[in-house]
C-alpha positions in Angstrom: -8.4 9.5 -19.4 -8.5 10.8 -15.8 -9.1 14.4 -14.7 -6.7 14.3 -11.8 -7.6 17.8 -10.5 -11.2 16.7 -10.4 -10.2 13.5 -8.6 -8.5 15.6 -5.9 -11.4 18.0 -5.6 -14.0 15.2 -5.4 -12.1 13.3 -2.8 -11.5 16.4 -0.7 -15.1 17.3 -0.8 -16.3 13.8 0.1 -13.7 13.0 2.7 -15.0 12.5 6.2 -13.8 14.8 9.0 -11.4 13.3 11.4 -11.8 13.0 15.2 -12.2 16.2 17.1 -9.0 17.6 18.6 -8.0 21.0 19.8 -5.4 23.0 17.9 -3.0 22.5 20.8 -3.6 18.8 20.8 -3.1 18.6 17.1 0.3 20.3 17.4 1.3 17.9 20.1 0.2 14.9 18.0 2.1 16.0 15.0 5.3 16.7 17.0 5.0 13.3 18.7 4.6 11.4 15.5 7.7 13.1 14.1 9.7 12.2 17.2 8.5 8.6 17.0 9.4 8.3 13.3 12.9 9.5 14.1 13.3 7.2 17.1 12.0 4.3 15.0 15.0 4.5 12.6 17.5 3.2 15.2 15.1 0.6 16.6 14.4 -0.9 13.2 18.0 -0.9 12.1 19.2 -2.5 15.3 16.5 -5.2 15.2 16.9 -6.1 11.5 20.6 -5.5 10.9 19.6 -3.5 7.9 21.3 -0.1 7.3 21.1 2.5 4.5 23.3 1.6 1.5 23.9 5.4 1.0 23.5 7.3 4.3 23.3 10.6 2.5 20.1 9.4 0.7 18.6 7.7 3.7 17.2 10.9 5.3 14.0 10.8 3.3 11.3 13.2 4.6 8.6 12.4 7.1 5.4 14.2 6.5 2.5 14.2 8.9 -0.7 14.8 6.9 -4.4 15.0 7.2 -6.8 13.1 4.9 -6.9 15.6 2.0 -3.1 15.7 2.2 -2.9 11.9 1.8 -5.3 12.2 -1.2 -3.0 14.8 -2.9 0.1 12.7 -2.3 -1.4 9.6 -3.8 -2.8 11.3 -6.8 0.7 12.6 -7.5 2.0 9.1 -7.2 -0.7 7.6 -9.4 -0.1 10.2 -12.1 3.6 9.4 -12.3 3.2 5.6 -12.2 0.3 5.4 -14.6 1.5 8.0 -17.0 2.8 5.6 -19.7 -0.3 3.5 -19.7 -2.7 6.5 -19.9 -0.7 8.1 -22.7 -1.1 4.9 -24.8 -4.8 4.8 -24.1 -5.3 8.5 -25.1 -3.3 7.9 -28.3 -5.5 5.0 -29.2 -8.7 6.9 -28.4 -7.6 9.9 -30.4 -7.7 7.9 -33.5 -11.3 6.8 -32.9 -14.3 8.8 -34.3 -15.4 11.3 -31.6 -12.4 10.4 -29.5 -11.7 13.9 -28.4 -15.2 14.4 -27.1 -15.2 11.0 -25.4 -11.9 11.9 -23.8 -13.1 15.2 -22.3 -16.3 13.5 -20.9 -14.6 10.3 -19.9 -11.8 12.1 -18.0 -14.4 13.9 -15.9 -16.3 10.8 -15.1 -13.2 8.8 -14.3 -11.9 11.7 -12.2 -15.0 11.6 -10.1 -14.8 7.9 -9.7 -11.1 8.0 -8.7 -12.0 10.8 -6.2 -14.7 8.7 -4.6 -12.4 5.7 -4.1 -9.7 7.9 -2.7 -12.1 9.5 -0.2 -13.0 6.0 1.0 -9.4 5.0 1.4 -8.2 8.2 3.0 -9.9 7.4 6.3 -8.4 4.0 6.5 -4.7 4.4 5.9 -2.5 5.0 9.0 0.8 5.5 7.3 2.5 4.9 4.0 6.0 4.9 2.5 5.6 6.5 -0.9 8.1 4.5 -3.0 7.6 6.5 -6.2 6.7 9.9 -4.7 7.2 13.0 -6.9 7.6 16.3 -5.1 4.6 18.5 -5.2 3.9 22.1 -4.2 1.6 20.9 -1.4 3.8 18.0 -0.3 7.4 18.8 -1.0 10.4 16.8 0.0 10.6 13.7 -2.3 14.1 13.2 -3.5 15.1 12.1 -7.0 14.6 8.3 -7.1 13.6 8.4 -3.5 10.5 8.3 -1.4 8.9 9.9 1.6 7.1 8.7 4.7 3.5 9.8 5.3 1.7 9.5 8.6 -2.0 10.2 8.5 -2.6 11.8 11.9 -6.4 11.9 12.0 -6.6 8.2 11.2 -4.0 7.2 13.8 -5.9 9.2 16.5 -9.2 7.7 15.3 -8.0 4.1 15.6 -6.2 4.5 18.9 -9.5 5.9 20.4 -11.6 3.2 18.8 -9.3 0.5 20.2 -9.0 2.2 23.5 -5.2 1.7 23.7 -2.4 3.9 25.1 -2.0 6.7 22.5 1.8 7.1 22.8 2.4 3.4 22.5 0.1 3.1 19.5 1.7 6.0 17.7 5.2 4.5 18.1 3.9 1.1 17.1 2.6 2.5 13.8 5.8 4.4 13.2 7.8 1.2 13.6 5.8 -0.4 10.8 6.2 2.5 8.4 9.9 3.0 9.3 10.5 -0.7 8.4 9.3 0.0 4.9 11.6 3.0 4.6 14.5 0.9 5.8 13.7 -1.8 3.3 14.0 0.6 0.4 17.0 2.6 1.6 19.0 -0.5 2.6 18.2 -2.5 -0.6 19.1 -0.2 -3.5 17.8 -2.4 -6.3 14.4 -3.0 -4.7 12.7 0.2 -5.9 13.7 -0.2 -9.5 12.7 -3.9 -9.4 9.2 -3.2 -8.3 8.9 -0.3 -10.7 9.9 -2.5 -13.6 7.4 -5.2 -12.6 4.6 -2.6 -12.4 5.5 -1.1 -15.7 5.6 -4.6 -17.3 2.1 -5.2 -15.8 0.8 -2.0 -17.3 2.4 -2.6 -20.7 0.4 -5.9 -20.9 -2.8 -4.0 -20.2 -5.4 -4.2 -23.0 -5.5 -0.5 -24.1 -8.7 -0.7 -26.1 -10.7 2.0 -24.4 -14.1 0.3 -25.1 -12.8 -3.0 -23.5 -11.4 -1.1 -20.5 -14.7 0.8 -20.1 -16.6 -2.5 -20.2 -14.5 -3.9 -17.4 -14.8 -0.8 -15.4 -18.6 -1.1 -15.8 -18.4 -4.8 -14.6 -16.5 -3.6 -11.6 -19.0 -0.9 -10.8 -21.9 -3.3 -11.2 -20.3 -5.8 -8.8 -20.1 -2.9 -6.2 -23.5 -1.4 -6.6 -25.4 -4.7 -6.6 -26.0 -4.9 -10.4 -24.3 -8.3 -10.3 -23.8 -10.5 -7.3 -20.6 -9.9 -5.3 -20.8 -13.2 -3.4 -20.9 -16.6 -5.0 -21.8 -18.1 -1.6 -25.0 -16.0 -1.5 -26.0 -16.2 -5.1 -24.9 -19.7 -6.1 -22.7 -18.2 -8.8 -18.9 -18.0 -9.1 -17.5 -15.4 -6.8 -16.2 -12.3 -8.7 -12.7 -11.0 -8.2 -11.3 -7.6 -7.4 -11.0 -4.8 -10.0 -7.3 -5.8 -10.5 -8.4 -9.3 -11.3 -11.1 -8.1 -13.7 -8.5 -6.4 -16.0 -5.8 -9.1 -16.0 -4.4 -10.9 -19.0 -2.6 -14.3 -18.6 0.8 -12.5 -18.8 -0.3 -10.1 -16.1 -1.3 -12.9 -13.8 2.3 -14.1 -13.8 3.6 -10.6 -13.1 1.0 -10.1 -10.4 2.0 -13.3 -8.7 5.5 -12.0 -8.4 4.3 -8.6 -7.2 2.0 -10.3 -4.6 5.0 -12.3 -3.3 7.1 -9.1 -2.9 4.4 -7.2 -1.3 3.6 -10.1 1.1 7.3 -10.1 2.0 7.5 -6.3 2.6 4.2 -6.1 4.6 4.9 -9.3 6.6 8.4 -8.1 7.4 7.1 -4.8 8.6 4.5 -6.5 10.9 7.2 -8.9 12.2 9.6 -6.0 13.0 7.0 -3.8 14.7 6.0 -6.6 17.0 9.6 -7.7 17.5 10.8 -4.3 18.5 7.6 -3.6 20.4 8.3 -5.3 23.8 11.5 -3.2 24.2 9.9 0.2 23.5 6.1 -0.3 23.4 5.0 -1.7 26.8 1.4 -2.4 25.7 2.3 -4.0 22.3 0.5 -7.3 23.1 -2.7 -5.5 23.8 -2.4 -3.3 20.7 -1.7 -6.3 18.4 -4.6 -8.3 19.8 -7.1 -5.5 19.4 -5.7 -4.4 16.0 -6.0 -7.9 14.6 -9.6 -8.1 15.6 -10.3 -4.8 14.0 -8.6 -5.9 10.7 -10.8 -9.1 10.7 -14.0 -7.2 11.2 -16.0 -5.8 8.3 -17.8 -2.5 8.8 -20.8 -3.3 6.6 -21.9 -4.6 3.2 -20.7 -1.5 1.3 -17.3 -1.5 3.1 -16.9 -5.3 2.4 -17.9 -4.8 -1.3 -15.3 -2.0 -1.7 -12.6 -4.0 0.0 -13.3 -6.9 -2.3 -13.5 -4.7 -5.4 -10.2 -2.9 -4.6 -8.4 -6.0 -3.6 -8.0 -4.9 0.0 -8.9 -8.4 1.3 -5.8 -9.6 -0.6 -3.7 -7.0 1.1 -4.9 -8.3 4.5 -3.8 -11.7 3.5 -0.4 -10.3 2.5 0.1 -9.1 6.1 -0.8 -12.4 7.6 1.0 -14.7 5.1 4.1 -12.5 4.8 4.5 -12.3 8.6 4.2 -16.1 8.9 6.9 -16.5 6.2 9.3 -14.1 7.9 8.7 -15.6 11.3 9.3 -19.2 10.1 12.5 -18.2 8.2 14.0 -16.3 11.2 13.2 -19.1 13.6 15.0 -21.5 11.3 18.1 -19.6 10.0 18.1 -16.4 12.2 17.8 -12.8 11.1 21.1 -12.8 9.2 20.0 -15.9 7.3 16.6 -14.2 6.6 18.4 -11.1 5.3 19.7 -13.1 2.3 16.2 -12.4 0.9 17.5 -8.9 0.0 20.6 -10.1 -2.0 19.0 -9.8 -5.4 15.6 -10.3 -7.2 16.5 -14.0 -7.6 16.5 -14.4 -3.8 13.0 -12.9 -3.3 10.5 -15.6 -2.4 8.0 -16.8 -5.0 4.3 -16.7 -4.2 4.5 -20.5 -3.6 7.4 -20.0 -1.2 5.6 -17.4 0.8 3.2 -20.3 1.7 6.1 -22.8 2.2 9.0 -21.0 3.8 11.0 -24.3 4.0 11.1 -24.3 0.1 12.7 -20.8 0.1 15.2 -21.8 2.8 16.2 -24.9 0.8 16.6 -23.0 -2.5 18.4 -20.0 -1.2 20.5 -21.4 1.6 21.4 -24.7 -0.1 22.5 -22.8 -3.2 24.5 -20.2 -1.2 26.1 -22.8 1.0 
């Protein structure tokens, strides 16, 4: 279904070079990011009141990578997470006339397409907590059932220069966001398995008919390349959704609603924490946030906007905004300790509707608990 090695090779070949830095500068940047990641642990724990459930498993690795390194790490994660779905698709296709030939050709084509998308994304990600990271030869260190923290050094340097902000402050600010994600998963033992089960349920509901999947991939590609309009406002037609929306069934929409709420919570919480800790340790945090928000809101061009729409990245930007508003409203009403009830169990996670109406979550969780 996917030639993963070809995906890595394609992305690595197409990836744009990062900003120019000397070898000595590069060493200094890597060392500083590692120091900031370590320092962020205590800052985040003190601010949130969240601590590792098992201190021995909390020391997950911090890897400072370049853009090809980020690609390799994410391909490894995709292979592990999508393996059950792709196995079912391949079994279904094997029973079709000419399935073996189609599989060989289709895997190459899909590998190139995945590689192209990863090359696009590899220049935009500043950091990432890999929740389901398998250890690889190129990127070792993931623990059984654990994750690892990735910091993409070229992208961090690129953005700090583009925004014209103080580099040391910006690097620490980014580390605070990513460290919050690591704290979320190490302090809440059930969270990783809960998200994994939701994702697996989503994948199990996927229509595994290869011809149907191919047709939907074609629709997605046409919306990107201009074969079909990508903006209802411009064309007078209904606006098309992201690729994720194109392949949904009704059951998947319910699951995706729950996943959207969880991701909004995690991303919004990380944004809230990075800004909350900021004034104590990042003197220029207000300037950084203002410039960064403007950058998030700006589109870099029609192709960039089309890819964002196709991949659902616009939805991710809304997750940051809506989730941060939810966290802020709850903390202002019931304090950080009251907010932390959100981590009690899957039943205390906010619904998608509650993300938009924090008072409803407060009424449900606190009234029931009290």
